Residue frames as a rotation matrix with the C-alpha (Angstrom) as fourth column:
MET 1
-0.617 -0.499 0.608 187.66
0.683 0.044 0.729 86.00
-0.390 0.866 0.314 54.85
ARG 2
0.327 0.674 -0.662 186.48
0.112 -0.723 -0.682 89.09
-0.938 0.149 -0.312 52.97
TYR 3
-0.251 -0.344 0.905 186.40
0.930 0.172 0.324 89.77
-0.267 0.923 0.277 49.24
ILE 4
0.037 0.226 -0.973 186.57
-0.190 -0.955 -0.229 93.07
-0.981 0.193 0.008 47.39
GLU 5
0.518 0.264 0.814 185.45
0.629 0.528 -0.571 92.57
-0.580 0.807 0.108 43.80
LYS 6
0.436 -0.354 0.828 186.84
0.685 -0.467 -0.560 95.81
0.585 0.810 0.039 42.32
LEU 7
0.596 -0.357 -0.720 189.49
0.447 -0.597 0.666 98.20
-0.667 -0.719 -0.196 43.58
ALA 8
0.875 -0.248 0.416 190.91
0.277 -0.447 -0.850 100.90
0.397 0.859 -0.322 41.29
PRO 9
-0.114 -0.987 -0.116 194.54
0.822 -0.028 -0.569 102.07
0.558 -0.160 0.814 41.56
GLY 10
-0.834 -0.310 0.456 194.89
0.021 -0.844 -0.536 104.46
0.551 -0.438 0.711 44.49
GLU 11
0.132 0.960 0.249 191.40
-0.496 -0.153 0.855 103.59
0.858 -0.236 0.456 45.80
THR 12
-0.901 -0.358 0.245 190.95
-0.378 0.374 -0.847 102.54
0.212 -0.856 -0.472 49.41
GLN 13
0.103 0.923 -0.372 188.35
-0.266 0.386 0.883 100.27
0.958 0.008 0.285 50.95
ASN 14
-0.461 -0.183 0.868 187.59
-0.881 -0.021 -0.472 99.85
0.104 -0.983 -0.152 54.66
LEU 15
-0.093 0.395 -0.914 186.91
-0.058 0.914 0.401 96.34
0.994 0.090 -0.062 55.91
THR 16
-0.036 0.155 0.987 185.46
-0.976 -0.216 -0.001 95.50
0.213 -0.964 0.159 59.30
TYR 17
-0.315 -0.117 -0.942 186.10
-0.044 0.993 -0.109 92.26
0.948 0.007 -0.318 61.11
VAL 18
0.584 0.449 0.676 184.49
-0.744 -0.036 0.667 90.91
0.324 -0.893 0.313 64.26
ILE 19
-0.335 -0.773 -0.539 187.01
-0.265 0.626 -0.733 89.06
0.904 -0.103 -0.415 66.37
THR 20
0.772 0.555 0.311 185.89
-0.482 0.191 0.855 86.90
0.415 -0.810 0.415 69.25
VAL 21
-0.376 -0.916 0.139 188.19
-0.725 0.197 -0.660 85.62
0.578 -0.349 -0.738 71.93
ASP 22
-0.023 0.288 -0.957 187.88
0.297 0.916 0.269 82.29
0.955 -0.278 -0.107 73.70
LYS 23
0.793 0.430 0.433 186.73
-0.248 -0.421 0.872 82.70
0.557 -0.799 -0.228 77.31
ASP 24
0.839 -0.529 -0.128 189.91
0.425 0.488 0.762 80.94
-0.341 -0.694 0.634 78.47
ALA 25
0.528 -0.663 0.531 192.25
0.458 -0.304 -0.835 83.26
0.715 0.684 0.143 76.52
THR 26
-0.068 -0.677 -0.732 195.23
0.991 -0.129 0.027 84.70
-0.112 -0.724 0.680 78.33
THR 27
0.895 0.355 -0.271 194.89
0.359 -0.933 -0.034 88.37
-0.264 -0.067 -0.962 79.24
GLY 28
0.001 -0.903 -0.429 197.49
0.085 -0.428 0.900 90.59
-0.996 -0.038 0.076 77.57
GLY 29
0.010 -0.089 -0.996 198.76
-0.877 -0.480 0.034 91.14
-0.481 0.873 -0.083 74.04
GLN 30
0.242 0.093 0.966 197.98
0.298 0.940 -0.165 88.53
-0.924 0.327 0.200 71.40
LEU 31
-0.702 -0.560 -0.439 199.49
-0.284 -0.345 0.895 88.50
-0.653 0.753 0.084 67.92
ILE 32
0.455 0.864 0.214 197.01
0.065 0.208 -0.976 88.74
-0.888 0.458 0.039 65.02
GLY 33
-0.685 -0.698 0.211 198.02
0.223 0.075 0.972 87.90
-0.694 0.712 0.104 61.45
LEU 34
0.456 0.776 -0.436 196.52
-0.250 -0.358 -0.899 89.37
-0.854 0.519 0.030 58.28
LEU 35
-0.562 -0.578 0.592 197.07
0.401 0.436 0.806 87.82
-0.724 0.690 -0.013 54.85
ILE 36
0.299 0.609 -0.734 196.16
-0.422 -0.606 -0.674 89.76
-0.856 0.512 0.076 51.71
ASP 37
-0.452 -0.333 0.827 195.90
0.592 0.582 0.558 88.02
-0.668 0.742 -0.066 48.34
PHE 38
0.164 0.445 -0.881 195.39
-0.363 -0.803 -0.473 90.22
-0.917 0.398 0.030 45.28
GLU 39
-0.363 -0.239 0.901 194.85
0.740 0.513 0.435 89.49
-0.566 0.824 -0.010 41.61
ASP 40
-0.504 0.155 -0.850 194.66
-0.379 -0.924 0.057 92.20
-0.776 0.351 0.524 38.94
PRO 41
0.518 0.830 -0.206 192.44
-0.538 0.129 -0.833 91.98
-0.665 0.542 0.514 35.83
GLN 42
0.272 -0.506 -0.819 195.38
-0.884 0.204 -0.420 90.58
0.379 0.838 -0.392 33.83
GLY 43
0.838 0.142 -0.527 195.72
0.002 0.965 0.264 87.66
0.545 -0.222 0.808 36.25
LYS 44
-0.251 -0.965 0.075 198.89
-0.031 -0.070 -0.997 88.89
0.968 -0.252 -0.012 37.98
LYS 45
0.704 0.519 -0.485 198.81
0.392 0.286 0.875 87.76
0.593 -0.805 -0.002 41.63
MET 46
-0.338 -0.753 0.564 200.32
-0.276 -0.494 -0.825 89.44
0.900 -0.435 -0.041 44.64
SER 47
0.557 0.471 -0.684 200.31
0.517 0.449 0.729 88.46
0.650 -0.760 0.007 48.30
ASP 48
-0.392 -0.645 0.656 201.27
-0.261 -0.606 -0.751 90.37
0.882 -0.465 0.069 51.43
SER 49
0.325 0.484 -0.812 200.93
0.678 0.479 0.557 89.80
0.659 -0.732 -0.173 55.15
ALA 50
-0.278 -0.357 0.892 201.06
-0.418 -0.791 -0.447 91.84
0.865 -0.497 0.071 58.32
SER 51
-0.040 0.228 -0.973 201.05
0.793 0.600 0.108 91.00
0.608 -0.767 -0.205 62.00
PHE 52
-0.346 -0.044 0.937 199.96
-0.359 -0.917 -0.175 93.26
0.867 -0.397 0.302 64.82
ALA 53
-0.921 -0.030 -0.388 199.31
0.339 0.427 -0.838 93.03
0.191 -0.904 -0.383 68.54
MET 54
-0.087 0.935 0.344 195.80
-0.222 -0.355 0.908 93.12
0.971 0.003 0.238 69.91
PRO 55
-0.803 -0.223 0.552 195.12
-0.563 -0.022 -0.826 93.50
0.197 -0.974 -0.108 73.62
VAL 56
-0.115 0.756 -0.645 192.93
0.207 0.653 0.729 90.87
0.972 -0.050 -0.232 75.29
ARG 57
-0.791 -0.092 0.605 191.28
-0.516 -0.433 -0.740 91.86
0.330 -0.897 0.295 78.56
VAL 58
-0.795 0.554 -0.246 188.85
0.602 0.675 -0.427 90.33
-0.071 -0.487 -0.870 81.00
PRO 59
-0.272 0.759 0.591 185.29
0.339 -0.499 0.797 91.59
0.900 0.418 -0.122 80.42
THR 60
-0.847 0.066 0.528 183.84
-0.465 -0.575 -0.673 93.89
0.259 -0.815 0.518 83.04
LEU 61
-0.777 0.615 0.134 180.90
0.305 0.554 -0.775 92.79
-0.550 -0.561 -0.618 85.17
ALA 62
-0.020 0.788 -0.615 178.60
-0.435 -0.561 -0.705 95.07
-0.900 0.253 0.354 83.13
GLU 63
-0.296 -0.158 -0.942 179.81
-0.953 0.120 0.279 93.54
0.069 0.980 -0.186 79.84
GLU 64
-0.991 -0.076 -0.111 179.34
-0.062 0.990 -0.123 90.05
0.119 -0.115 -0.986 81.22
ALA 65
-0.499 0.866 -0.039 175.81
0.213 0.079 -0.974 90.87
-0.840 -0.494 -0.224 82.44
ALA 66
-0.058 0.462 -0.885 174.92
-0.768 -0.587 -0.256 92.48
-0.638 0.665 0.388 79.10
SER 67
-0.764 -0.270 -0.586 175.68
-0.608 0.603 0.516 89.20
0.214 0.751 -0.625 77.33
TYR 68
-0.826 0.541 -0.161 172.71
0.564 0.796 -0.219 87.68
0.010 -0.271 -0.962 79.20
TRP 69
-0.870 0.485 -0.087 170.20
-0.484 -0.874 -0.043 90.42
-0.097 0.005 0.995 78.23
TYR 70
-0.407 0.747 -0.526 167.65
-0.360 0.398 0.844 87.82
0.840 0.532 0.107 77.12
VAL 71
-0.526 0.202 -0.826 167.29
0.733 0.600 -0.320 86.50
0.431 -0.774 -0.464 80.68
GLY 72
-0.849 0.187 -0.494 166.32
0.180 -0.776 -0.604 89.97
-0.497 -0.602 0.626 81.86
ALA 73
-0.705 0.609 -0.363 163.86
-0.674 -0.416 0.611 90.30
0.221 0.675 0.704 78.97
LEU 74
-0.392 0.554 -0.735 162.20
0.177 0.829 0.531 86.98
0.903 0.078 -0.423 79.90
VAL 75
-0.630 0.127 -0.766 161.93
0.776 0.055 -0.629 87.97
-0.038 -0.990 -0.133 83.57
LEU 76
-0.875 0.295 -0.383 160.46
-0.247 -0.954 -0.171 91.34
-0.416 -0.055 0.908 82.59
ALA 77
-0.569 0.684 -0.457 157.92
-0.524 0.127 0.842 89.71
0.634 0.719 0.286 80.25
ALA 78
-0.403 0.399 -0.824 156.91
0.590 0.801 0.099 87.21
0.700 -0.446 -0.558 82.95
ALA 79
-0.777 0.078 -0.625 156.51
0.523 -0.474 -0.709 90.06
-0.352 -0.877 0.327 85.48
VAL 80
-0.816 0.498 -0.293 154.31
-0.573 -0.760 0.306 92.05
-0.071 0.418 0.906 83.09
ILE 81
-0.388 0.682 -0.620 152.09
-0.181 0.603 0.777 89.01
0.904 0.414 -0.110 82.43
PHE 82
-0.522 0.140 -0.842 151.88
0.773 0.495 -0.397 88.22
0.361 -0.857 -0.367 86.15
LEU 83
-0.852 0.160 -0.498 150.93
0.185 -0.798 -0.574 91.79
-0.489 -0.581 0.650 87.08
ALA 84
-0.714 0.624 -0.318 148.40
-0.637 -0.391 0.664 92.03
0.290 0.676 0.677 84.25
ARG 85
-0.321 0.588 -0.742 146.68
0.215 0.809 0.548 88.81
0.923 0.016 -0.386 85.38
ARG 86
-0.630 0.044 -0.775 146.72
0.776 0.032 -0.629 89.95
-0.003 -0.999 -0.054 88.99
LYS 87
-0.897 0.304 -0.319 145.16
-0.264 -0.951 -0.164 93.29
-0.354 -0.063 0.933 88.08
LYS 88
-0.523 0.721 -0.454 142.49
-0.503 0.169 0.847 91.51
0.688 0.672 0.275 85.98
ALA 89
-0.382 0.346 -0.857 141.70
0.603 0.796 0.053 89.18
0.700 -0.497 -0.513 88.89
GLU 90
-0.811 0.042 -0.584 141.32
0.481 -0.520 -0.706 92.15
-0.333 -0.853 0.401 91.27
LYS 91
-0.818 0.525 -0.234 138.87
-0.575 -0.727 0.376 93.83
0.028 0.442 0.896 88.87
LYS 92
-0.418 0.662 -0.623 136.65
-0.035 0.673 0.739 90.69
0.908 0.330 -0.258 88.84
LYS 93
-0.614 0.151 -0.775 136.25
0.771 0.322 -0.549 90.86
0.167 -0.934 -0.314 92.63
């Protein structure tokens, strides 16, 4: 749900929505509905709706791997700590 507080006649406003799809969704076209409710300063209400198709596809291997970026960051941090300790231990010898 998004609100626009003021919109003058003839003015346009871009809205951005983030849409997530269930991992078990069926690949292919899915129907998305949009409902617009409007009320002018005099209290007159108007409503409109639109439906459009949105393609749903299976994520690529790269997209799937990117969703687990934090695992790579933890492994990298652990490797840096391990190598730093190893280098420090070698200097003590």
